[in-house]
C-alpha positions as CSV (number, residue, x, y, z in Angstrom):
1,M,-28.4,33.8,-35.2
2,K,-30.9,32.6,-32.7
3,K,-30.4,29.2,-32.9
4,L,-26.4,29.9,-32.1
5,C,-27.3,31.9,-29.2
6,T,-29.5,29.2,-28.4
7,F,-26.3,27.0,-28.6
8,G,-24.3,29.5,-27.0
9,L,-26.2,29.4,-23.7
10,L,-26.8,25.4,-23.8
11,L,-23.0,25.2,-23.6
12,M,-22.7,27.5,-20.8
13,L,-25.6,25.7,-19.4
14,S,-23.7,22.1,-20.1
15,C,-20.3,23.5,-18.7
16,S,-21.1,24.9,-15.1
17,A,-23.9,22.2,-14.7
18,P,-21.4,19.5,-13.5
19,K,-19.6,22.0,-11.2
20,S,-22.4,22.8,-9.3
21,T,-23.3,19.2,-9.2
22,V,-20.2,18.0,-8.0
23,Q,-20.0,20.8,-4.8
24,S,-23.9,19.8,-4.2
25,N,-22.8,16.0,-4.3
26,R,-19.6,17.1,-1.9
27,D,-21.8,18.8,0.5
28,K,-24.2,15.6,0.7
29,G,-20.8,13.3,1.7
30,D,-20.5,12.3,-1.7
31,T,-16.5,12.4,-3.4
32,R,-16.9,9.8,-5.7
33,S,-15.1,10.5,-9.0
34,I,-14.9,6.7,-10.0
35,P,-18.0,4.8,-11.3
36,V,-18.8,2.1,-9.4
37,E,-19.8,-1.0,-11.1
38,L,-21.1,-4.7,-9.9
39,L,-19.7,-8.3,-10.5
40,D,-23.0,-9.5,-9.3
41,D,-25.1,-8.4,-6.9
42,N,-22.9,-9.2,-4.1
43,T,-19.7,-7.8,-5.3
44,Y,-18.3,-4.5,-6.4
45,L,-15.5,-4.5,-9.2
46,L,-12.7,-2.9,-7.8
47,T,-10.7,-1.9,-10.5
48,V,-8.3,0.6,-8.8
49,A,-5.4,0.2,-5.9
50,S,-5.1,2.7,-3.7
51,D,-1.4,4.1,-3.0
52,D,-2.4,5.4,0.6
53,K,-1.5,3.1,3.0
54,T,-4.1,4.4,5.7
55,Y,-7.1,3.8,3.2
56,G,-9.1,1.6,5.2
57,Y,-7.1,0.9,7.8
58,D,-7.5,3.8,9.6
59,K,-10.6,5.3,11.1
60,L,-9.7,8.8,9.5
61,N,-9.6,7.3,6.2
62,A,-12.2,5.1,6.2
63,V,-14.0,3.3,2.7
64,K,-17.1,5.4,1.7
65,V,-19.1,2.6,0.6
66,G,-22.4,5.1,0.9
67,G,-26.0,3.5,1.0
68,A,-27.2,4.3,4.5
69,K,-30.1,6.9,3.5
70,G,-30.7,4.5,1.0
71,S,-31.1,1.0,3.4
72,S,-28.1,-0.7,1.4
73,G,-25.3,0.6,3.7
74,P,-24.8,-2.8,5.2
75,S,-25.1,-4.5,1.5
76,N,-22.5,-2.2,0.0
77,E,-20.4,-2.7,3.2
78,R,-20.3,-6.5,1.7
79,R,-20.1,-5.8,-1.6
80,F,-17.1,-4.0,-1.1
81,L,-15.4,-6.8,1.4
82,N,-16.9,-9.7,-1.3
83,A,-14.6,-8.0,-3.8
84,L,-11.5,-8.1,-1.7
85,L,-8.6,-10.9,-2.3
86,G,-5.4,-11.4,-0.6
87,P,-2.1,-10.4,-1.8
88,N,-2.1,-13.4,-4.2
89,G,-5.7,-13.6,-4.7
90,E,-6.2,-15.4,-1.6
91,T,-10.0,-16.1,-0.5
92,V,-10.7,-13.2,2.0
93,K,-12.7,-14.1,4.9
94,Y,-14.1,-11.0,7.5
95,F,-16.7,-10.5,10.1
96,R,-18.2,-7.3,11.5
97,A,-16.4,-6.4,14.8
98,G,-18.8,-3.6,15.7
99,S,-19.1,0.0,15.1
100,C,-17.3,2.8,16.1
101,C,-16.0,6.3,15.8
102,A,-18.9,8.6,15.5
103,F,-18.2,11.5,13.0
104,K,-20.1,14.3,11.5
105,T,-21.7,13.5,8.0
106,P,-25.0,15.4,6.2
107,N,-26.2,12.0,6.0
108,G,-26.2,10.8,9.7
109,M,-29.2,9.3,11.0
110,L,-29.2,11.2,14.1
111,D,-28.2,14.9,14.7
112,N,-26.0,14.4,11.4
113,T,-23.5,11.9,12.8
114,G,-22.6,8.6,11.4
115,L,-20.5,5.3,13.0
116,L,-18.4,3.6,11.3
117,D,-18.4,-0.2,10.9
118,R,-15.2,-2.2,11.7
119,Y,-14.5,-5.5,10.1
120,R,-12.0,-8.0,11.2
121,V,-10.3,-9.4,7.8
122,S,-8.1,-12.4,6.8
123,W,-6.9,-14.5,4.1
124,V,-5.9,-18.3,3.8
125,G,-2.7,-18.5,5.0
126,S,-2.5,-15.1,6.6
127,T,-0.9,-14.8,9.9
128,D,-2.7,-12.0,11.0
129,T,-6.6,-10.2,10.6
130,V,-6.7,-6.6,10.1
131,D,-9.2,-4.3,10.5
132,I,-10.7,-2.3,7.5
133,Y,-13.0,0.6,8.6
134,L,-16.1,1.1,6.4
135,N,-18.4,4.4,6.2
136,M,-21.9,3.4,4.8
137,Y,-23.0,7.1,5.2
138,D,-20.9,9.0,2.7
139,K,-19.9,7.9,-0.9
140,G,-16.1,8.0,-2.3
141,D,-13.8,6.2,-4.5
142,L,-14.0,2.3,-4.1
143,L,-10.2,1.4,-4.0
144,V,-8.4,-1.9,-3.3
145,P,-6.3,-1.2,-0.2
146,V,-2.4,-1.8,-0.1
147,G,-2.1,-5.5,0.6
148,F,-5.5,-6.8,-1.1
149,T,-5.8,-7.4,-4.8
150,A,-9.7,-7.9,-6.0
151,K,-11.9,-9.9,-8.1
152,K,-11.9,-9.2,-11.6
153,K,-14.4,-10.1,-14.6
């Protein structure tokens, strides 16, 4: 009976722990549900495409790469951008156009405030350059924005 009760207690704790951890992570600006993998030290492996046309393109739906608190925010931004290819697998070029768009986050450096980074992105043969907004303060699922493809293993 003692073993059964111990097992029951462990089962209850293990079932309830992830929920509180998930809520705790959300309170810390972490909504990530897809594990993050790397192709190499400088490139994320992006395996899921977004169907949301605003993902990454709208400052209200920036790509949440995280890492600012651990000083890996800029590296995470480049890892994300390095993973992108044009719509037909073309090489992507990008440059940081600056910071913008102050927002509240529990991960902000000053007064719980963060800034988005805006990157100008194009690919070989494109006739236009697009803006991609990146949030290095919070973590979210890393998806391939509409109109892009991603490098594979």
